[in-house]
C-alpha positions, 0 to 999 in steps of 0.5 A, a space after each residue: 075448894 074456894 079460891 081467895 082471889 083477893 090473896 091472889 091479886 095481892 101477891 100479883 100486885 106485889 110481884 109487879 111492884 118488885 119487878 118494876 122496882 128491880 127494872 128501875 133500878 136496873 135501868 137507873 144503874 146502868 145509866 151513863 153519868 153526864 159531865 159534872 155539875 159543880 156549884 160553889 157555896 160559901 166563899 165566892 172568890 174563885 180559888 179553884 175553878 169549876 174546870 179544876 174540880 171537874 178534872 178532879 172528879 173525871 181524874 178519879 174515874 177515868 171519865 166520869 162521863 162514861 162511868 156507869 152510875 152503879 159503879 160510882 163510889 161517892 165517898 171516894 170522889 168526895 175524899 178526892 176533892 177534900 184532898 185539895 188544899 183549896 177545898 174546905 169541904 165537898 158533897 157529891 151526888 148523882 141526880 135521877 137524870 144521871 147528873 153528877 153534882 158537886 157542892 164545894 166549899 173553898 177555904 177562906 184566907 185571912 192572912 198571906 204569909 210572905 217570907 222565904 215561902 208564900 201561902 195563905 192562913 185560912 180561917 181555921 188556922 191552917 196552911 192554904 196555898 196560893 192561887 193562880 186564879 185569884 189574890 185575896 186582899 188580906 194582911 201580909 204576914 212577915 218576919 219568922 213564921 213556921 208553917 206548922 206553928 201558925 197559932 199566934 199569927 192566926 189568932 191575930 189574923 182572925 181578930 183583924 178579920 172580925 173587927 171592923 177598925 183592924 180590918 179597915 187599918 191593918 195591912 201587915 202582922 209581923 212576928 220576930 224569932 222570939 214570937 213577939 207580934 206587932 202590926 202596921 196600919 195603913 197610912 201610919 208611920 208608927 209600929 204597933 207592938 203587941 207582944 203576945 196574944 194575951 189580953 188581946 181585946 184589952 190591947 186592941 181597945 187601947 190602940 182604938 182609943 189612942 188612934 181616935 185621940 191622936 187623929 183628932 189632935 192630928 198627931 198620928 205621924 208624931 210617933 214611930 212606935 205604940 207599945 201595947 204591951 203594958 196593962 191599961 196604958 199606951 206607951 208611945 215613942 217619938 
């Protein structure tokens, strides 16, 4: 009987590959995890520190440095990070050398509520707590504000964030109990009455035209109220 050495060699080679893969997987699985390496992406302001993120990871695995790689549940660690109200999104992974890595995207505040409670509103219009590490320079929100109903305030705050004129001049957003909105501008005595958020772009364009004209005529301090609630006109009170 003729022996087919080619098939025997192929089977031997296949067995060797399987053995090496299993050995490598075993060694990789029992590798101890090193201290977490935390990287922030997006917003650079340190609302939450690397130490805070590391503690969250370690607390959820009773000392991540001493956990076997195969025992880690990365999805669980990501959920733990995302449960923090400062964190918008997170990605957790383990490098080949056993380093536990976390890429964290913090929330971005666009306004700060200052009523009977103090907190930020983020760029998705959601609640964000104040940070002990950093205070963002964003417009204040005063008046009547409900934490579970931030739609109108966040609409105005987003407009302020994305419009260069408003970002430079608006220091306060006020909402009364009837949901009527108004703005306070830096170094201006008058109150800008917006009303609601309808036709917001037109209202802001009217405000810009009024501001440029009054600045040129040196009459900005002659007014106490600038009402933008009427179509195609600005009504001023002295």
